[in-house]
C-alpha positions as MATLAB code, in Angstrom:
seq = 'XXXXXXXXXXXXXXXXXXXXXXXXXXXXXXXXXXXXXXXXXXXXXXXXXXXXXXXXXXXXXXXXXXXXXXXXXXXXXXXXXXXXXXXXXXXXXXXXXXXXXXXXXXXXXXXXXXXXXXXXXXXXXXXXXXXXXXXXXXXXXXXXXXXXXXXXXXXXXXXXXXXXXXXXXXXXXXXXXXXXXXXXXXXXXXXXXXXXXXXXXXXXXXXXXXXXXXXXXXXXXXXXXXXXXXXXXXXXXXXXXXXXXXXXXXXXXXXXXXXXXXXXXXXXXXXXXXXXXXXXXXXXXXXXXXXXXXXXXXXXXXXXXXXXXXXXXXXXXXXXXX';
ca = [
     -41.553  -23.714  -18.978;
     -40.388  -25.098  -15.639;
     -36.861  -23.826  -16.309;
     -38.185  -20.389  -17.185;
     -40.191  -20.216  -13.949;
     -37.171  -21.308  -11.885;
     -35.014  -18.735  -13.686;
     -37.513  -15.968  -12.958;
     -37.666  -16.974   -9.308;
     -33.861  -16.794   -9.047;
     -33.860  -13.321  -10.606;
     -36.566  -12.199   -8.182;
     -34.621  -13.526   -5.224;
     -31.481  -11.694   -6.370;
     -33.397   -8.467   -6.880;
     -35.016   -8.854   -3.462;
     -31.592   -9.330   -1.869;
     -30.132   -6.268   -3.610;
     -33.200   -4.210   -2.693;
     -32.852   -5.301    0.926;
     -29.188   -4.307    1.010;
     -29.977   -0.973   -0.611;
     -32.736   -0.216    1.911;
     -30.408   -0.181    4.926;
     -27.344    1.947    5.575;
     -24.316   -0.148    4.797;
     -21.459   -0.342    7.279;
     -17.942   -0.839    5.893;
     -14.955   -1.500    8.137;
     -11.409   -0.349    7.374;
      -8.508   -2.068    9.149;
      -5.222   -0.235    8.378;
      -1.757   -1.738    8.607;
      -0.123    0.827   10.892;
      -0.451    4.399   12.108;
       1.291    6.460    9.437;
       0.497    9.263    6.947;
      -0.167    6.792    4.134;
      -3.034    5.062    5.927;
      -4.359    8.306    7.406;
      -4.638    9.606    3.843;
      -6.308    6.360    2.747;
      -8.886    6.800    5.503;
      -9.678   10.328    4.292;
     -10.289    9.083    0.748;
     -12.483    6.240    2.005;
     -14.476    8.591    4.232;
     -15.082   11.045    1.397;
     -16.505    8.275   -0.807;
     -18.519    6.834    2.093;
     -20.091   10.249    2.694;
     -20.918   10.525   -1.000;
     -22.590    7.096   -1.136;
     -24.275    7.201    2.264;
     -22.130    4.408    3.719;
     -21.098    4.365    7.378;
     -17.329    3.900    7.630;
     -16.023    2.242   10.775;
     -12.253    2.465   11.188;
     -10.317    0.077   13.359;
      -7.714    1.366   15.778;
      -4.500    2.183   13.945;
      -1.818   -0.296   15.100;
       1.204    1.358   16.695;
       3.572   -1.104   15.008;
       3.508   -3.334   11.924;
       2.737   -7.034   12.143;
      -0.008   -9.644   12.583;
       0.485   -9.634   16.353;
      -0.612   -5.978   16.417;
      -3.218   -6.060   13.656;
      -5.126   -9.289   14.314;
      -6.531   -8.499   17.804;
      -7.862   -5.147   16.566;
      -9.242   -6.787   13.436;
     -11.078   -9.459   15.428;
     -12.570   -6.869   17.773;
     -13.707   -4.826   14.790;
     -15.677   -7.614   13.123;
     -16.982   -8.912   16.466;
     -19.372   -5.949   16.426;
     -21.614   -8.148   14.294;
     -22.908   -5.389   12.040;
     -20.173   -5.108    9.393;
     -21.293   -5.511    5.768;
     -17.823   -5.407    4.164;
     -14.203   -5.253    5.305;
     -11.246   -3.730    3.511;
      -7.841   -4.147    5.059;
      -4.088   -4.097    4.442;
      -2.799   -7.557    5.486;
       0.451   -7.183    7.420;
       1.671  -10.572    6.187;
       1.203  -12.512    2.973;
       0.715  -15.739    4.970;
      -0.325  -15.082    8.574;
      -3.505  -13.168    7.720;
      -4.952  -15.883    5.449;
      -6.730  -17.948    8.154;
      -7.997  -14.853    9.995;
      -9.434  -13.184    6.907;
     -10.813  -16.501    5.617;
     -12.707  -16.930    8.872;
     -14.144  -13.422    8.495;
     -15.124  -14.170    4.903;
     -16.731  -17.478    5.914;
     -18.819  -15.596    8.468;
     -20.487  -13.736    5.588;
     -18.402  -10.547    5.394;
     -16.887   -9.823    1.940;
     -13.202   -8.850    2.076;
     -11.084   -6.508   -0.063;
      -7.324   -6.284    0.457;
      -5.871   -2.826   -0.066;
      -2.201   -1.778   -0.443;
      -1.003   -5.300    0.431;
      -2.308   -8.714   -0.584;
      -2.309  -12.377    0.408;
       0.246  -14.795   -1.077;
       0.955  -13.680   -4.681;
      -2.188  -11.549   -4.941;
      -3.697  -13.595   -7.763;
      -7.254  -14.061   -6.515;
      -8.447  -15.277   -9.917;
      -7.121  -18.817   -9.440;
      -8.668  -21.378   -7.070;
      -6.705  -21.452   -3.808;
      -7.070  -21.073   -0.058;
      -6.396  -17.335   -0.422;
      -8.563  -16.467   -3.444;
     -11.595  -15.414   -1.367;
     -11.004  -11.596   -1.332;
     -13.125   -9.701   -3.833;
     -10.098   -7.765   -5.050;
      -6.640   -6.367   -4.436;
      -6.683   -2.585   -4.741;
      -3.225   -1.050   -4.672;
      -0.106    0.119   -6.446;
       1.857   -1.931   -8.966;
       4.818   -2.030   -6.611;
       7.095   -3.979   -8.935;
       6.644   -1.359  -11.647;
       7.206    1.397   -9.116;
      10.464   -0.224   -8.023;
      11.607   -0.339  -11.635;
      10.729    3.335  -12.081;
      12.775    4.266   -9.007;
      15.724    2.190  -10.282;
      15.629    3.993  -13.615;
      15.434    7.379  -11.929;
      18.332    6.473   -9.646;
      20.378    5.448  -12.691;
      19.717    8.845  -14.261;
      20.777   10.602  -11.027;
      24.034    8.617  -10.964;
      24.848    8.776  -14.649;
      24.182    5.049  -15.066;
      26.939    3.805  -12.763;
      27.686    3.373   -9.066;
      26.834    1.370   -5.954;
      23.358    1.581   -4.459;
      21.799    0.330   -1.224;
      18.174   -0.562   -0.475;
      16.501   -0.071    2.910;
      13.420   -2.277    3.177;
      10.965   -3.049    5.969;
       9.443   -6.556    6.151;
      10.403   -9.577    4.025;
       6.909  -11.138    4.218;
       4.856   -8.138    3.046;
       3.741   -8.035   -0.583;
       4.022   -4.299   -1.223;
       7.576   -3.679   -0.088;
       8.896   -6.931   -1.544;
       7.376   -5.919   -4.881;
       9.287   -2.648   -4.674;
      12.522   -4.435   -3.802;
      12.146   -6.953   -6.622;
      11.248   -4.232   -9.112;
      14.275   -2.193   -8.038;
      16.545   -5.228   -8.387;
      15.214   -5.886  -11.893;
      15.603   -2.244  -12.842;
      19.186   -1.993  -11.608;
      20.171   -5.089  -13.594;
      19.468   -3.166  -16.797;
      22.486   -0.944  -16.048;
      25.703   -3.003  -16.165;
      27.748   -0.362  -14.322;
      25.367   -0.187  -11.369;
      25.478   -2.565   -8.407;
      23.054   -3.228   -5.573;
      25.460   -3.790   -2.676;
      23.047   -4.476    0.162;
      19.502   -4.785    1.471;
      18.363   -4.441    5.085;
      14.960   -4.752    6.807;
      14.032   -2.281    9.545;
      10.636   -3.801   10.482;
       9.025   -0.368   10.087;
      11.215    1.267   12.714;
      12.696    4.548   11.502;
      15.483    4.444   14.099;
      16.497    0.961   12.948;
      16.515    2.112    9.325;
      18.767    5.043   10.219;
      21.186    2.737   12.046;
      21.261    0.204    9.200;
      21.898    2.825    6.510;
      24.566    4.452    8.686;
      26.321    1.094    9.092;
      26.128    0.428    5.338;
      27.703    3.798    4.547;
      30.535    3.156    6.998;
      31.121   -0.317    5.598;
      31.166    0.873    1.978;
      31.964    4.579    1.546;
      31.506    4.182   -2.226;
      27.724    3.867   -1.922;
      26.355    6.571   -4.198;
      22.601    6.078   -3.836;
      20.052    4.789   -1.323;
      16.421    3.783   -1.894;
      14.039    3.719    1.087;
      10.970    1.652    0.180;
       8.351    3.145    2.537;
       7.709    5.952    5.028;
       9.850    4.567    7.847;
      12.725    3.199    5.784;
      12.833    6.346    3.641;
      12.834    8.764    6.569;
      15.425    6.644    8.385;
      17.675    6.585    5.300;
      17.365   10.351    4.919;
      18.165   10.807    8.620;
      21.319    8.661    8.371;
      22.644   10.405    5.261;
      21.987   13.859    6.715;
      23.694   12.897    9.997;
      26.739   11.675    8.059;
      26.998   14.987    6.212;
      26.503   13.234    2.868;
      23.455   15.106    1.587;
      24.038   15.710   -2.115;
      26.961   13.296   -2.268;
      24.666   10.275   -1.780;
      21.515   10.406   -3.883;
      18.306    9.515   -2.036;
      15.226    8.009   -3.668;
      12.226    7.515   -1.410;
       8.746    6.030   -1.461;
       5.708    7.783    0.074;
       5.097   11.523   -0.073;
       5.000   12.487    3.590;
       5.204   16.147    4.599;
       8.670   15.462    6.044;
      10.046   14.020    2.818;
       8.392   16.670    0.650;
      10.052   19.415    2.717;
      13.396   17.615    2.414;
      12.940   17.457   -1.366;
      12.141   21.167   -1.489;
      15.367   21.879    0.409;
      17.368   19.714   -1.992;
      18.185   17.209    0.754;
      16.640   14.245   -1.087;
      16.292   13.713   -4.808;
      13.164   11.716   -5.636;
       9.854   10.654   -4.076;
       7.441    8.138   -5.534;
       3.966    8.979   -4.248;
       1.249    6.366   -4.192;
      -2.425    7.333   -4.283;
      -3.759    6.167   -0.912;
      -6.842    8.417   -0.953;
      -7.874    6.931   -4.295;
      -7.288    3.403   -2.961;
      -9.574    4.033   -0.004;
     -12.236    5.593   -2.206;
     -12.111    2.664   -4.642;
     -12.581    0.145   -1.830;
     -15.768    1.884   -0.706;
     -17.029    2.483   -4.250;
     -16.555   -1.104   -5.442;
     -17.819   -2.553   -2.185;
     -20.967   -0.462   -2.544;
     -21.462   -1.529   -6.172;
     -20.973   -5.163   -5.226;
     -23.533   -5.103   -2.416;
     -26.168   -2.857   -3.987;
     -25.899   -3.762   -7.670;
     -24.387   -7.235   -7.581;
     -21.406   -5.892   -9.526;
     -18.477   -8.238  -10.071;
     -15.382   -6.534   -8.643;
     -12.211   -6.787  -10.775;
      -9.694   -9.066   -9.078;
      -7.046   -6.352   -9.324;
      -7.545   -2.598   -9.375;
      -4.291   -0.674   -9.801;
      -4.207    3.096   -9.236;
      -1.199    4.932  -10.641;
       1.541    6.835   -8.862;
       3.249   10.199   -9.117;
       6.990   10.911   -9.073;
       8.085   14.058   -7.252;
      11.369   15.730   -8.205;
      12.866   19.112   -7.383;
      11.498   20.344  -10.709;
       7.815   19.636   -9.981;
       7.517   19.571   -6.178;
       6.045   23.073   -6.047;
       3.691   22.692   -9.020;
       0.068   23.354   -8.128;
      -1.130   20.094   -9.707;
       1.400   18.072   -7.692;
       0.138   19.129   -4.265;
      -2.791   16.682   -4.361;
      -0.357   13.761   -4.122;
       1.175   14.818   -0.790;
      -0.010   12.607    2.087;
      -2.152   14.339    4.659;
];
């Protein structure tokens, strides 16, 4: 009988907590990784879901450059408000954000990582980085494999390719690189001849791709793994007068890249679903706080591949970043 009474008291306490959370307007904070069309689109998706659920969305200042040194001060100022019920953020490093986000979590604010994750992203195993409720983002390794396969088709299964990356300590782009490497290895007559990191600077990406093309004129394809690397790669190839001769696969469906695809100046764009990611963060955070729902440790939205054959299709327009 005593156990039953204790059990009933625990249930009542849980229900009282959930009822208390439900009675007030929840405030969720979003801390993006950088100011770019991908995160602007994510914010729009999060705001739409917040409006639907009656959640107040507070968005941190968009960092002007990528990296913990830019993100952390804004992040700390955001949570210092003292009224945040949940934080979702894109960590700009797999390692450097662990102590900062752990401190926020220990202060009583649940954390979701979106687009990028901490360490290997496996929050299901006990570790110093397993505290986030979930990772919500693309399967970047699979996406990299898809791009590799598409590049192989564009090149007839043979030729030299080059990869323009951004940051070697960021989970998303390294997943894309590793997936691309694995995909290329399937084709014995294809060779990955180089990888460079532009640190999210489009001008640096353009210079690195330009140098690679001069060093090895036989490069037949280039893959840019995010907005800045992709647009820099496209810029370098166009400036060299090699549009069409060098196939270009890109990641992130910005207006600039979509227009280039329509003109036949690039060949492939893999579009993530940032609006859906933002919406899922708000939706699952709301369920967790108001219903006590257990959030899946990984939530993986899909992606869409733009080609010249589908870029103007009505159904495809929803995947263009705003």
